[in-house]
Each structure stands twice: as C-alpha cells, then as structure tokens.
ChimeraX commands (.cxc) that place a marker at each C-alpha (Angstrom):
marker #1 position 156.31,-188.71,-2.79 radius 0.5
marker #1 position 154.82,-186.79,0.12 radius 0.5
marker #1 position 151.72,-184.66,-0.10 radius 0.5
marker #1 position 153.75,-181.46,0.30 radius 0.5
marker #1 position 156.01,-182.45,-2.60 radius 0.5
marker #1 position 153.00,-183.23,-4.79 radius 0.5
marker #1 position 151.46,-179.87,-3.91 radius 0.5
marker #1 position 154.73,-178.12,-4.75 radius 0.5
marker #1 position 154.90,-179.82,-8.15 radius 0.5
marker #1 position 151.28,-178.94,-8.95 radius 0.5
marker #1 position 151.86,-175.30,-8.00 radius 0.5
marker #1 position 155.02,-175.28,-10.10 radius 0.5
marker #1 position 153.09,-176.56,-13.12 radius 0.5
marker #1 position 150.42,-173.90,-12.59 radius 0.5
marker #1 position 153.02,-171.14,-12.39 radius 0.5
marker #1 position 154.81,-172.47,-15.47 radius 0.5
marker #1 position 151.50,-172.56,-17.34 radius 0.5
marker #1 position 150.72,-168.98,-16.34 radius 0.5
marker #1 position 154.21,-167.91,-17.40 radius 0.5
marker #1 position 153.75,-169.45,-20.85 radius 0.5
marker #1 position 150.38,-167.71,-21.22 radius 0.5
marker #1 position 151.86,-164.36,-20.20 radius 0.5
marker #1 position 154.73,-164.80,-22.67 radius 0.5
marker #1 position 152.35,-165.52,-25.55 radius 0.5
marker #1 position 150.05,-162.63,-24.58 radius 0.5
marker #1 position 153.03,-160.29,-24.37 radius 0.5
marker #1 position 154.27,-161.47,-27.76 radius 0.5
marker #1 position 150.87,-160.98,-29.39 radius 0.5
marker #1 position 150.53,-157.54,-27.77 radius 0.5
marker #1 position 153.95,-156.57,-29.12 radius 0.5
marker #1 position 153.04,-157.78,-32.62 radius 0.5
marker #1 position 149.82,-155.74,-32.46 radius 0.5
marker #1 position 151.34,-152.53,-31.12 radius 0.5
marker #1 position 154.64,-152.56,-33.03 radius 0.5
marker #1 position 153.30,-151.23,-36.40 radius 0.5
marker #1 position 151.84,-148.17,-34.68 radius 0.5
marker #1 position 155.03,-147.52,-32.72 radius 0.5
marker #1 position 157.10,-148.03,-35.87 radius 0.5
marker #1 position 154.98,-145.55,-37.86 radius 0.5
marker #1 position 155.41,-142.98,-35.07 radius 0.5
marker #1 position 159.19,-143.46,-35.16 radius 0.5
marker #1 position 159.30,-143.15,-38.96 radius 0.5
marker #1 position 157.27,-139.94,-38.69 radius 0.5
marker #1 position 160.38,-138.28,-37.23 radius 0.5
marker #1 position 162.58,-139.20,-40.23 radius 0.5
marker #1 position 162.69,-138.24,-43.89 radius 0.5
marker #1 position 163.59,-140.33,-46.95 radius 0.5
marker #1 position 167.33,-139.74,-46.57 radius 0.5
marker #1 position 167.50,-141.11,-43.04 radius 0.5
marker #1 position 164.67,-143.61,-43.42 radius 0.5
marker #1 position 166.32,-145.65,-46.18 radius 0.5
marker #1 position 169.98,-144.88,-45.48 radius 0.5
marker #1 position 170.37,-147.53,-42.79 radius 0.5
marker #1 position 168.78,-150.65,-41.42 radius 0.5
marker #1 position 166.12,-150.88,-38.76 radius 0.5
marker #1 position 166.72,-148.28,-36.07 radius 0.5
marker #1 position 164.48,-147.25,-33.19 radius 0.5
marker #1 position 166.21,-143.90,-32.76 radius 0.5
marker #1 position 164.00,-140.83,-33.11 radius 0.5
marker #1 position 164.84,-138.35,-35.85 radius 0.5
marker #1 position 164.60,-134.57,-35.95 radius 0.5
marker #1 position 162.49,-134.15,-39.10 radius 0.5
marker #1 position 159.03,-134.02,-37.57 radius 0.5
marker #1 position 158.59,-130.28,-38.23 radius 0.5
marker #1 position 159.73,-130.70,-41.83 radius 0.5
marker #1 position 157.41,-133.69,-42.28 radius 0.5
marker #1 position 154.47,-131.73,-40.91 radius 0.5
marker #1 position 155.19,-128.88,-43.34 radius 0.5
marker #1 position 155.41,-131.35,-46.23 radius 0.5
marker #1 position 152.19,-132.99,-45.11 radius 0.5
marker #1 position 150.27,-129.71,-45.28 radius 0.5
marker #1 position 151.77,-128.98,-48.71 radius 0.5
marker #1 position 150.77,-132.38,-50.08 radius 0.5
marker #1 position 147.15,-132.33,-48.93 radius 0.5
marker #1 position 144.53,-130.43,-47.01 radius 0.5
marker #1 position 145.19,-132.72,-44.07 radius 0.5
marker #1 position 142.98,-131.18,-41.40 radius 0.5
marker #1 position 140.04,-130.92,-43.78 radius 0.5
marker #1 position 140.35,-134.64,-44.40 radius 0.5
marker #1 position 140.52,-135.28,-40.66 radius 0.5
marker #1 position 137.42,-133.15,-40.08 radius 0.5
marker #1 position 135.56,-134.93,-42.88 radius 0.5
marker #1 position 136.42,-138.34,-41.44 radius 0.5
marker #1 position 135.48,-137.22,-37.94 radius 0.5
marker #1 position 132.10,-135.83,-38.97 radius 0.5
marker #1 position 131.26,-138.93,-41.03 radius 0.5
marker #1 position 132.32,-141.28,-38.22 radius 0.5
marker #1 position 130.53,-139.41,-35.42 radius 0.5
marker #1 position 127.27,-138.86,-37.32 radius 0.5
marker #1 position 127.23,-142.37,-38.78 radius 0.5
marker #1 position 127.99,-143.98,-35.43 radius 0.5
marker #1 position 125.31,-141.94,-33.65 radius 0.5
marker #1 position 122.58,-142.92,-36.10 radius 0.5
marker #1 position 123.80,-146.51,-36.14 radius 0.5
marker #1 position 123.46,-146.76,-32.35 radius 0.5
marker #1 position 119.87,-145.53,-32.53 radius 0.5
marker #1 position 118.69,-147.65,-35.46 radius 0.5
marker #1 position 120.55,-150.84,-34.52 radius 0.5
marker #1 position 119.36,-150.64,-30.92 radius 0.5
marker #1 position 115.76,-150.21,-32.10 radius 0.5
marker #1 position 115.97,-153.14,-34.52 radius 0.5
marker #1 position 117.84,-155.38,-32.06 radius 0.5
marker #1 position 115.38,-154.59,-29.28 radius 0.5
marker #1 position 112.40,-155.30,-31.55 radius 0.5
marker #1 position 113.81,-158.64,-32.73 radius 0.5
marker #1 position 114.57,-159.67,-29.16 radius 0.5
marker #1 position 111.30,-158.73,-27.45 radius 0.5
marker #1 position 108.46,-158.57,-29.98 radius 0.5
marker #1 position 106.90,-161.74,-31.37 radius 0.5
marker #1 position 105.61,-161.36,-34.92 radius 0.5
marker #1 position 105.28,-163.52,-37.98 radius 0.5
marker #1 position 108.53,-163.92,-39.89 radius 0.5
marker #1 position 110.75,-162.73,-37.05 radius 0.5
marker #1 position 113.07,-165.73,-37.19 radius 0.5
marker #1 position 113.21,-165.58,-41.00 radius 0.5
marker #1 position 114.18,-161.92,-40.93 radius 0.5
marker #1 position 116.84,-162.59,-38.34 radius 0.5
marker #1 position 118.19,-165.56,-40.30 radius 0.5
marker #1 position 118.43,-163.59,-43.55 radius 0.5
marker #1 position 120.12,-160.73,-41.72 radius 0.5
marker #1 position 122.72,-163.03,-40.16 radius 0.5
marker #1 position 123.25,-164.77,-43.49 radius 0.5
marker #1 position 123.92,-161.43,-45.20 radius 0.5
marker #1 position 126.95,-161.01,-42.94 radius 0.5
marker #1 position 128.67,-163.75,-44.95 radius 0.5
marker #1 position 128.50,-161.75,-48.20 radius 0.5
marker #1 position 131.91,-160.19,-48.99 radius 0.5
marker #1 position 131.56,-156.37,-48.94 radius 0.5
marker #1 position 133.43,-156.06,-52.25 radius 0.5
marker #1 position 130.52,-157.78,-54.03 radius 0.5
marker #1 position 128.15,-155.00,-52.99 radius 0.5
marker #1 position 130.39,-152.18,-54.24 radius 0.5
marker #1 position 128.85,-151.85,-57.72 radius 0.5
marker #1 position 125.20,-152.06,-56.50 radius 0.5
marker #1 position 126.16,-149.57,-53.78 radius 0.5
marker #1 position 127.39,-147.07,-56.37 radius 0.5
marker #1 position 124.36,-147.59,-58.62 radius 0.5
marker #1 position 121.95,-146.91,-55.75 radius 0.5
marker #1 position 123.89,-143.86,-54.59 radius 0.5
marker #1 position 124.07,-142.49,-58.12 radius 0.5
marker #1 position 120.35,-143.07,-58.72 radius 0.5
marker #1 position 119.45,-141.24,-55.52 radius 0.5
marker #1 position 121.66,-138.30,-56.47 radius 0.5
marker #1 position 123.91,-138.69,-53.44 radius 0.5
marker #1 position 127.20,-139.03,-55.31 radius 0.5
marker #1 position 130.02,-136.86,-53.97 radius 0.5
marker #1 position 128.25,-136.29,-50.64 radius 0.5
marker #1 position 129.19,-137.37,-47.14 radius 0.5
marker #1 position 125.67,-138.70,-46.70 radius 0.5
marker #1 position 126.50,-141.46,-49.21 radius 0.5
marker #1 position 129.44,-142.58,-47.08 radius 0.5
marker #1 position 127.71,-143.08,-43.73 radius 0.5
marker #1 position 123.96,-143.47,-44.43 radius 0.5
marker #1 position 124.06,-146.98,-46.03 radius 0.5
marker #1 position 125.96,-148.32,-43.02 radius 0.5
marker #1 position 123.85,-146.93,-40.19 radius 0.5
marker #1 position 121.79,-150.13,-40.12 radius 0.5
marker #1 position 124.18,-153.07,-40.36 radius 0.5
marker #1 position 123.58,-156.76,-39.61 radius 0.5
marker #1 position 126.41,-157.04,-37.11 radius 0.5
marker #1 position 125.12,-154.13,-35.03 radius 0.5
marker #1 position 121.58,-155.51,-34.96 radius 0.5
marker #1 position 122.85,-158.99,-34.11 radius 0.5
marker #1 position 125.05,-157.63,-31.29 radius 0.5
marker #1 position 122.27,-155.57,-29.69 radius 0.5
marker #1 position 119.71,-158.33,-30.10 radius 0.5
marker #1 position 121.95,-160.82,-28.31 radius 0.5
marker #1 position 122.72,-158.32,-25.59 radius 0.5
marker #1 position 119.03,-157.59,-25.03 radius 0.5
marker #1 position 118.30,-161.31,-24.69 radius 0.5
marker #1 position 121.15,-161.73,-22.18 radius 0.5
marker #1 position 120.91,-158.53,-20.15 radius 0.5
marker #1 position 117.38,-157.09,-20.20 radius 0.5
marker #1 position 115.06,-158.99,-17.82 radius 0.5
marker #1 position 111.56,-159.57,-19.16 radius 0.5
marker #1 position 110.16,-158.76,-15.72 radius 0.5
marker #1 position 111.30,-155.16,-16.10 radius 0.5
marker #1 position 109.56,-154.83,-19.45 radius 0.5
marker #1 position 106.36,-156.33,-18.08 radius 0.5
marker #1 position 106.51,-154.04,-15.03 radius 0.5
marker #1 position 106.88,-150.98,-17.27 radius 0.5
marker #1 position 103.78,-152.00,-19.23 radius 0.5
marker #1 position 101.80,-152.49,-16.02 radius 0.5
marker #1 position 102.86,-148.99,-14.93 radius 0.5
marker #1 position 101.43,-147.58,-18.14 radius 0.5
marker #1 position 104.71,-146.74,-19.89 radius 0.5
marker #1 position 104.48,-146.40,-23.66 radius 0.5
marker #1 position 106.62,-148.51,-25.98 radius 0.5
marker #1 position 108.85,-145.52,-26.74 radius 0.5
marker #1 position 109.29,-144.63,-23.07 radius 0.5
marker #1 position 110.12,-148.24,-22.22 radius 0.5
marker #1 position 112.75,-148.32,-24.93 radius 0.5
marker #1 position 114.23,-144.87,-24.20 radius 0.5
marker #1 position 114.20,-144.75,-20.40 radius 0.5
marker #1 position 114.46,-148.40,-19.39 radius 0.5
marker #1 position 116.09,-150.45,-22.14 radius 0.5
marker #1 position 118.72,-148.03,-23.43 radius 0.5
marker #1 position 120.40,-147.46,-20.03 radius 0.5
marker #1 position 120.73,-151.23,-19.65 radius 0.5
marker #1 position 122.32,-151.47,-23.10 radius 0.5
marker #1 position 125.22,-149.10,-22.41 radius 0.5
marker #1 position 127.94,-151.79,-22.51 radius 0.5
marker #1 position 126.57,-153.23,-25.74 radius 0.5
marker #1 position 126.17,-149.75,-27.25 radius 0.5
marker #1 position 129.75,-148.87,-26.28 radius 0.5
marker #1 position 130.97,-152.00,-28.06 radius 0.5
marker #1 position 128.97,-151.15,-31.16 radius 0.5
marker #1 position 130.14,-147.53,-31.03 radius 0.5
marker #1 position 133.79,-148.58,-31.12 radius 0.5
marker #1 position 133.27,-151.09,-33.92 radius 0.5
marker #1 position 131.20,-148.70,-36.03 radius 0.5
marker #1 position 133.46,-145.69,-35.47 radius 0.5
marker #1 position 136.56,-147.67,-36.43 radius 0.5
marker #1 position 134.82,-149.03,-39.53 radius 0.5
marker #1 position 133.66,-145.61,-40.74 radius 0.5
marker #1 position 137.01,-144.00,-39.96 radius 0.5
marker #1 position 139.03,-146.67,-41.79 radius 0.5
marker #1 position 136.57,-147.02,-44.68 radius 0.5
marker #1 position 138.43,-146.49,-47.94 radius 0.5
marker #1 position 136.70,-148.22,-50.86 radius 0.5
marker #1 position 133.28,-146.62,-50.45 radius 0.5
marker #1 position 134.57,-143.02,-50.18 radius 0.5
marker #1 position 136.90,-143.77,-53.11 radius 0.5
marker #1 position 133.89,-144.73,-55.24 radius 0.5
marker #1 position 131.54,-141.84,-54.38 radius 0.5
marker #1 position 133.77,-138.91,-53.35 radius 0.5
marker #1 position 135.77,-137.05,-55.98 radius 0.5
marker #1 position 136.01,-133.46,-54.74 radius 0.5
marker #1 position 139.26,-132.79,-52.82 radius 0.5
marker #1 position 137.45,-130.74,-50.19 radius 0.5
marker #1 position 135.11,-133.67,-49.43 radius 0.5
marker #1 position 137.66,-136.48,-49.35 radius 0.5
marker #1 position 138.31,-138.38,-46.13 radius 0.5
marker #1 position 141.72,-138.84,-44.59 radius 0.5
marker #1 position 142.17,-142.40,-45.88 radius 0.5
marker #1 position 141.75,-141.17,-49.46 radius 0.5
marker #1 position 144.18,-138.31,-48.98 radius 0.5
marker #1 position 146.90,-140.44,-47.42 radius 0.5
marker #1 position 146.57,-143.07,-50.14 radius 0.5
marker #1 position 146.56,-140.44,-52.89 radius 0.5
marker #1 position 150.02,-139.09,-52.05 radius 0.5
marker #1 position 151.66,-142.52,-52.11 radius 0.5
marker #1 position 151.80,-142.49,-55.88 radius 0.5
marker #1 position 153.67,-139.20,-56.35 radius 0.5
marker #1 position 157.37,-139.28,-57.40 radius 0.5
marker #1 position 159.79,-139.45,-54.47 radius 0.5
marker #1 position 156.99,-140.04,-52.02 radius 0.5
marker #1 position 157.75,-138.20,-48.76 radius 0.5
marker #1 position 157.22,-141.23,-46.56 radius 0.5
marker #1 position 158.03,-139.29,-43.41 radius 0.5
marker #1 position 155.07,-137.00,-44.05 radius 0.5
marker #1 position 152.86,-139.98,-44.88 radius 0.5
marker #1 position 153.88,-141.74,-41.65 radius 0.5
marker #1 position 153.24,-138.55,-39.66 radius 0.5
marker #1 position 149.77,-138.22,-41.18 radius 0.5
marker #1 position 149.06,-141.89,-40.51 radius 0.5
marker #1 position 150.16,-141.55,-36.88 radius 0.5
marker #1 position 147.98,-138.49,-36.31 radius 0.5
marker #1 position 145.01,-140.19,-37.98 radius 0.5
marker #1 position 145.28,-143.08,-35.51 radius 0.5
marker #1 position 144.85,-140.81,-32.47 radius 0.5
marker #1 position 141.02,-140.48,-32.70 radius 0.5
marker #1 position 140.73,-144.28,-32.78 radius 0.5
marker #1 position 142.86,-144.56,-29.66 radius 0.5
marker #1 position 140.77,-141.86,-27.98 radius 0.5
marker #1 position 137.43,-143.54,-28.71 radius 0.5
marker #1 position 138.78,-146.89,-27.55 radius 0.5
marker #1 position 140.19,-145.48,-24.31 radius 0.5
marker #1 position 136.89,-143.72,-23.66 radius 0.5
marker #1 position 134.67,-146.77,-24.10 radius 0.5
marker #1 position 137.04,-149.68,-23.49 radius 0.5
marker #1 position 135.68,-150.59,-20.05 radius 0.5
marker #1 position 132.12,-150.63,-21.33 radius 0.5
marker #1 position 133.24,-152.61,-24.37 radius 0.5
marker #1 position 134.89,-155.32,-22.27 radius 0.5
marker #1 position 131.82,-155.48,-20.07 radius 0.5
marker #1 position 129.62,-155.86,-23.15 radius 0.5
marker #1 position 131.75,-158.66,-24.55 radius 0.5
marker #1 position 131.77,-160.68,-21.33 radius 0.5
marker #1 position 128.37,-160.05,-19.76 radius 0.5
marker #1 position 126.50,-162.33,-22.17 radius 0.5
marker #1 position 128.79,-165.28,-21.45 radius 0.5
marker #1 position 128.63,-164.73,-17.70 radius 0.5
marker #1 position 124.86,-164.48,-17.58 radius 0.5
marker link #1:1,2 radius 0.2
marker link #1:2,3 radius 0.2
marker link #1:3,4 radius 0.2
marker link #1:4,5 radius 0.2
marker link #1:5,6 radius 0.2
marker link #1:6,7 radius 0.2
marker link #1:7,8 radius 0.2
marker link #1:8,9 radius 0.2
marker link #1:9,10 radius 0.2
marker link #1:10,11 radius 0.2
marker link #1:11,12 radius 0.2
marker link #1:12,13 radius 0.2
marker link #1:13,14 radius 0.2
marker link #1:14,15 radius 0.2
marker link #1:15,16 radius 0.2
marker link #1:16,17 radius 0.2
marker link #1:17,18 radius 0.2
marker link #1:18,19 radius 0.2
marker link #1:19,20 radius 0.2
marker link #1:20,21 radius 0.2
marker link #1:21,22 radius 0.2
marker link #1:22,23 radius 0.2
marker link #1:23,24 radius 0.2
marker link #1:24,25 radius 0.2
marker link #1:25,26 radius 0.2
marker link #1:26,27 radius 0.2
marker link #1:27,28 radius 0.2
marker link #1:28,29 radius 0.2
marker link #1:29,30 radius 0.2
marker link #1:30,31 radius 0.2
marker link #1:31,32 radius 0.2
marker link #1:32,33 radius 0.2
marker link #1:33,34 radius 0.2
marker link #1:34,35 radius 0.2
marker link #1:35,36 radius 0.2
marker link #1:36,37 radius 0.2
marker link #1:37,38 radius 0.2
marker link #1:38,39 radius 0.2
marker link #1:39,40 radius 0.2
marker link #1:40,41 radius 0.2
marker link #1:41,42 radius 0.2
marker link #1:42,43 radius 0.2
marker link #1:43,44 radius 0.2
marker link #1:44,45 radius 0.2
marker link #1:45,46 radius 0.2
marker link #1:46,47 radius 0.2
marker link #1:47,48 radius 0.2
marker link #1:48,49 radius 0.2
marker link #1:49,50 radius 0.2
marker link #1:50,51 radius 0.2
marker link #1:51,52 radius 0.2
marker link #1:52,53 radius 0.2
marker link #1:53,54 radius 0.2
marker link #1:54,55 radius 0.2
marker link #1:55,56 radius 0.2
marker link #1:56,57 radius 0.2
marker link #1:57,58 radius 0.2
marker link #1:58,59 radius 0.2
marker link #1:59,60 radius 0.2
marker link #1:60,61 radius 0.2
marker link #1:61,62 radius 0.2
marker link #1:62,63 radius 0.2
marker link #1:63,64 radius 0.2
marker link #1:64,65 radius 0.2
marker link #1:65,66 radius 0.2
marker link #1:66,67 radius 0.2
marker link #1:67,68 radius 0.2
marker link #1:68,69 radius 0.2
marker link #1:69,70 radius 0.2
marker link #1:70,71 radius 0.2
marker link #1:71,72 radius 0.2
marker link #1:72,73 radius 0.2
marker link #1:73,74 radius 0.2
marker link #1:74,75 radius 0.2
marker link #1:75,76 radius 0.2
marker link #1:76,77 radius 0.2
marker link #1:77,78 radius 0.2
marker link #1:78,79 radius 0.2
marker link #1:79,80 radius 0.2
marker link #1:80,81 radius 0.2
marker link #1:81,82 radius 0.2
marker link #1:82,83 radius 0.2
marker link #1:83,84 radius 0.2
marker link #1:84,85 radius 0.2
marker link #1:85,86 radius 0.2
marker link #1:86,87 radius 0.2
marker link #1:87,88 radius 0.2
marker link #1:88,89 radius 0.2
marker link #1:89,90 radius 0.2
marker link #1:90,91 radius 0.2
marker link #1:91,92 radius 0.2
marker link #1:92,93 radius 0.2
marker link #1:93,94 radius 0.2
marker link #1:94,95 radius 0.2
marker link #1:95,96 radius 0.2
marker link #1:96,97 radius 0.2
marker link #1:97,98 radius 0.2
marker link #1:98,99 radius 0.2
marker link #1:99,100 radius 0.2
marker link #1:100,101 radius 0.2
marker link #1:101,102 radius 0.2
marker link #1:102,103 radius 0.2
marker link #1:103,104 radius 0.2
marker link #1:104,105 radius 0.2
marker link #1:105,106 radius 0.2
marker link #1:106,107 radius 0.2
marker link #1:107,108 radius 0.2
marker link #1:108,109 radius 0.2
marker link #1:109,110 radius 0.2
marker link #1:110,111 radius 0.2
marker link #1:111,112 radius 0.2
marker link #1:112,113 radius 0.2
marker link #1:113,114 radius 0.2
marker link #1:114,115 radius 0.2
marker link #1:115,116 radius 0.2
marker link #1:116,117 radius 0.2
marker link #1:117,118 radius 0.2
marker link #1:118,119 radius 0.2
marker link #1:119,120 radius 0.2
marker link #1:120,121 radius 0.2
marker link #1:121,122 radius 0.2
marker link #1:122,123 radius 0.2
marker link #1:123,124 radius 0.2
marker link #1:124,125 radius 0.2
marker link #1:125,126 radius 0.2
marker link #1:126,127 radius 0.2
marker link #1:127,128 radius 0.2
marker link #1:128,129 radius 0.2
marker link #1:129,130 radius 0.2
marker link #1:130,131 radius 0.2
marker link #1:131,132 radius 0.2
marker link #1:132,133 radius 0.2
marker link #1:133,134 radius 0.2
marker link #1:134,135 radius 0.2
marker link #1:135,136 radius 0.2
marker link #1:136,137 radius 0.2
marker link #1:137,138 radius 0.2
marker link #1:138,139 radius 0.2
marker link #1:139,140 radius 0.2
marker link #1:140,141 radius 0.2
marker link #1:141,142 radius 0.2
marker link #1:142,143 radius 0.2
marker link #1:143,144 radius 0.2
marker link #1:144,145 radius 0.2
marker link #1:145,146 radius 0.2
marker link #1:146,147 radius 0.2
marker link #1:147,148 radius 0.2
marker link #1:148,149 radius 0.2
marker link #1:149,150 radius 0.2
marker link #1:150,151 radius 0.2
marker link #1:151,152 radius 0.2
marker link #1:152,153 radius 0.2
marker link #1:153,154 radius 0.2
marker link #1:154,155 radius 0.2
marker link #1:155,156 radius 0.2
marker link #1:156,157 radius 0.2
marker link #1:157,158 radius 0.2
marker link #1:158,159 radius 0.2
marker link #1:159,160 radius 0.2
marker link #1:160,161 radius 0.2
marker link #1:161,162 radius 0.2
marker link #1:162,163 radius 0.2
marker link #1:163,164 radius 0.2
marker link #1:164,165 radius 0.2
marker link #1:165,166 radius 0.2
marker link #1:166,167 radius 0.2
marker link #1:167,168 radius 0.2
marker link #1:168,169 radius 0.2
marker link #1:169,170 radius 0.2
marker link #1:170,171 radius 0.2
marker link #1:171,172 radius 0.2
marker link #1:172,173 radius 0.2
marker link #1:173,174 radius 0.2
marker link #1:174,175 radius 0.2
marker link #1:175,176 radius 0.2
marker link #1:176,177 radius 0.2
marker link #1:177,178 radius 0.2
marker link #1:178,179 radius 0.2
marker link #1:179,180 radius 0.2
marker link #1:180,181 radius 0.2
marker link #1:181,182 radius 0.2
marker link #1:182,183 radius 0.2
marker link #1:183,184 radius 0.2
marker link #1:184,185 radius 0.2
marker link #1:185,186 radius 0.2
marker link #1:186,187 radius 0.2
marker link #1:187,188 radius 0.2
marker link #1:188,189 radius 0.2
marker link #1:189,190 radius 0.2
marker link #1:190,191 radius 0.2
marker link #1:191,192 radius 0.2
marker link #1:192,193 radius 0.2
marker link #1:193,194 radius 0.2
marker link #1:194,195 radius 0.2
marker link #1:195,196 radius 0.2
marker link #1:196,197 radius 0.2
marker link #1:197,198 radius 0.2
marker link #1:198,199 radius 0.2
marker link #1:199,200 radius 0.2
marker link #1:200,201 radius 0.2
marker link #1:201,202 radius 0.2
marker link #1:202,203 radius 0.2
marker link #1:203,204 radius 0.2
marker link #1:204,205 radius 0.2
marker link #1:205,206 radius 0.2
marker link #1:206,207 radius 0.2
marker link #1:207,208 radius 0.2
marker link #1:208,209 radius 0.2
marker link #1:209,210 radius 0.2
marker link #1:210,211 radius 0.2
marker link #1:211,212 radius 0.2
marker link #1:212,213 radius 0.2
marker link #1:213,214 radius 0.2
marker link #1:214,215 radius 0.2
marker link #1:215,216 radius 0.2
marker link #1:216,217 radius 0.2
marker link #1:217,218 radius 0.2
marker link #1:218,219 radius 0.2
marker link #1:219,220 radius 0.2
marker link #1:220,221 radius 0.2
marker link #1:221,222 radius 0.2
marker link #1:222,223 radius 0.2
marker link #1:223,224 radius 0.2
marker link #1:224,225 radius 0.2
marker link #1:225,226 radius 0.2
marker link #1:226,227 radius 0.2
marker link #1:227,228 radius 0.2
marker link #1:228,229 radius 0.2
marker link #1:229,230 radius 0.2
marker link #1:230,231 radius 0.2
marker link #1:231,232 radius 0.2
marker link #1:232,233 radius 0.2
marker link #1:233,234 radius 0.2
marker link #1:234,235 radius 0.2
marker link #1:235,236 radius 0.2
marker link #1:236,237 radius 0.2
marker link #1:237,238 radius 0.2
marker link #1:238,239 radius 0.2
marker link #1:239,240 radius 0.2
marker link #1:240,241 radius 0.2
marker link #1:241,242 radius 0.2
marker link #1:242,243 radius 0.2
marker link #1:243,244 radius 0.2
marker link #1:244,245 radius 0.2
marker link #1:245,246 radius 0.2
marker link #1:246,247 radius 0.2
marker link #1:247,248 radius 0.2
marker link #1:248,249 radius 0.2
marker link #1:249,250 radius 0.2
marker link #1:250,251 radius 0.2
marker link #1:251,252 radius 0.2
marker link #1:252,253 radius 0.2
marker link #1:253,254 radius 0.2
marker link #1:254,255 radius 0.2
marker link #1:255,256 radius 0.2
marker link #1:256,257 radius 0.2
marker link #1:257,258 radius 0.2
marker link #1:258,259 radius 0.2
marker link #1:259,260 radius 0.2
marker link #1:260,261 radius 0.2
marker link #1:261,262 radius 0.2
marker link #1:262,263 radius 0.2
marker link #1:263,264 radius 0.2
marker link #1:264,265 radius 0.2
marker link #1:265,266 radius 0.2
marker link #1:266,267 radius 0.2
marker link #1:267,268 radius 0.2
marker link #1:268,269 radius 0.2
marker link #1:269,270 radius 0.2
marker link #1:270,271 radius 0.2
marker link #1:271,272 radius 0.2
marker link #1:272,273 radius 0.2
marker link #1:273,274 radius 0.2
marker link #1:274,275 radius 0.2
marker link #1:275,276 radius 0.2
marker link #1:276,277 radius 0.2
marker link #1:277,278 radius 0.2
marker link #1:278,279 radius 0.2
marker link #1:279,280 radius 0.2
marker link #1:280,281 radius 0.2
marker link #1:281,282 radius 0.2
marker link #1:282,283 radius 0.2
marker link #1:283,284 radius 0.2
view
C-alpha cells in the first residue's frame, strides 16, 4: 500500500467518523425539538381532529377557536405575567446573591471555608421533594403563604448557582487584577462591582438561563403556597384545566406553546454567553 492510499483511507475513516457524529447529533436534536414542534402543531387542532386520525403533521385551522377557549378556561395572561415577574425578580436577586457568595468563597480565606463549601455541594444531592414540607412550614410560619415572594425568595441563593460562580471566579478572574485593585485603593465593594462582575458575564448568563428556566417551570412550590386564582403561575393554570371533562387539548397545547416562548427568548438572548461560560473553565 502506497503512502497516498494510506492517507486516503485515513481521511475516509475521519470523514466517516464525522458523518456518524453528525447523524447522532442530528437525531438527538430532533428528539429534543420534536415535542415542542408537535405541541405547536396540535395547537392548531381541536379534539375532533386531534383524535380522529393517526399522527399527522398537517396544520389545522382551529387556532382562533383554541385561543378563545384558552381565555375562557383561565386567566391566561395573568398567569403569564405572574410567572414572568417571579422569574425575572428571582433571577435578578439570584445573580446578585450567588455572585457575591461565589466570589467570597473563591477569593477570601477564612476559617471553615472548605467546610461551608463542602456542605453546600453536598446539599445539592438532597432530592427537592424532601424539602417540600419544611419549605411550606417555614413559609407558613413567616406569613408568606399565598404570596409571590414565597415562590422566588427561597431559591435566590441556591447551591448550584454559588458553585457555578465560584468555579468561574477561580478559572477566569486573575488574582493579579484583584491585588492591583487593592493597591489602587479600591474598596471591596468597588472591586466586586466594577472589576469582578464584568469578568463574570458569561458565568452570570449561564446562571441566568438556568435560574429563569427553573423558576418559570416550577410547579410543586407554587402549587403548595399559592391558592388564589389571580396569583397562580402559568404552570398551575395549565395543569388545572387538564382535569376538566372533555379537556380542550387544543387550547392546552396552544397555552403550552405560548408559555415556551419566553424560555426560547431568554436562551436566544444569552446563549452565546452561556456557551462561553460552559467552555471557558475547561479551556483555561
């Protein structure tokens, strides 16, 4: 076998390997995206056309009727506004508090730092369902039941957010910059606000997406503490109509599709920063 033939075979194997990878990635992408596309298609049908035939990707003409039914079943836009306010406020406070805690654990040396960090990381292994009853007892004792504050406040400081920011500070914030700011007479707050935070933008974007999606999709906690219809979030409202007789699934699918749009918007806005935050630590 000549050298040119060997080179050709090696290149052929490389191309075949890339083709297999692309096929698997395309398949996984299709599996991920298909439920959202399918819900959007079903949003254009009603019960009569939805269950009258097998799987069909044809669009229906019932979207206006489904939207009218959706508004009759629930106060849809109030639920959307409630979810949006909870997600935005909770995410904003979470970015501030988690960045402070992560920065402190990464840069300051104090007694018990490693123990605190270890306990915090260990708490991530506790299933959230186990904390549901203590969560309700604390909220009830504080008099925060049936308030939006009870939905987002307990989750503004979460172990994953602190862990993410702490690791990003270690990987991406040079100690020389911090020492230079101290030599220039900058206060601790000014160092954090004007020097550290701008360097943390990729990590903060990652945390913002994760936290926003969590608060938006949160169902159990609002179900436990919110009971007034005007204060319910969109996940509660959509789940509540699934138990009525002759459930209008077209309206439910339309509401589900619309409720996904804010998640797509926040991801499209911060996706580049998120990818940078996920890869920068490994590269450095």
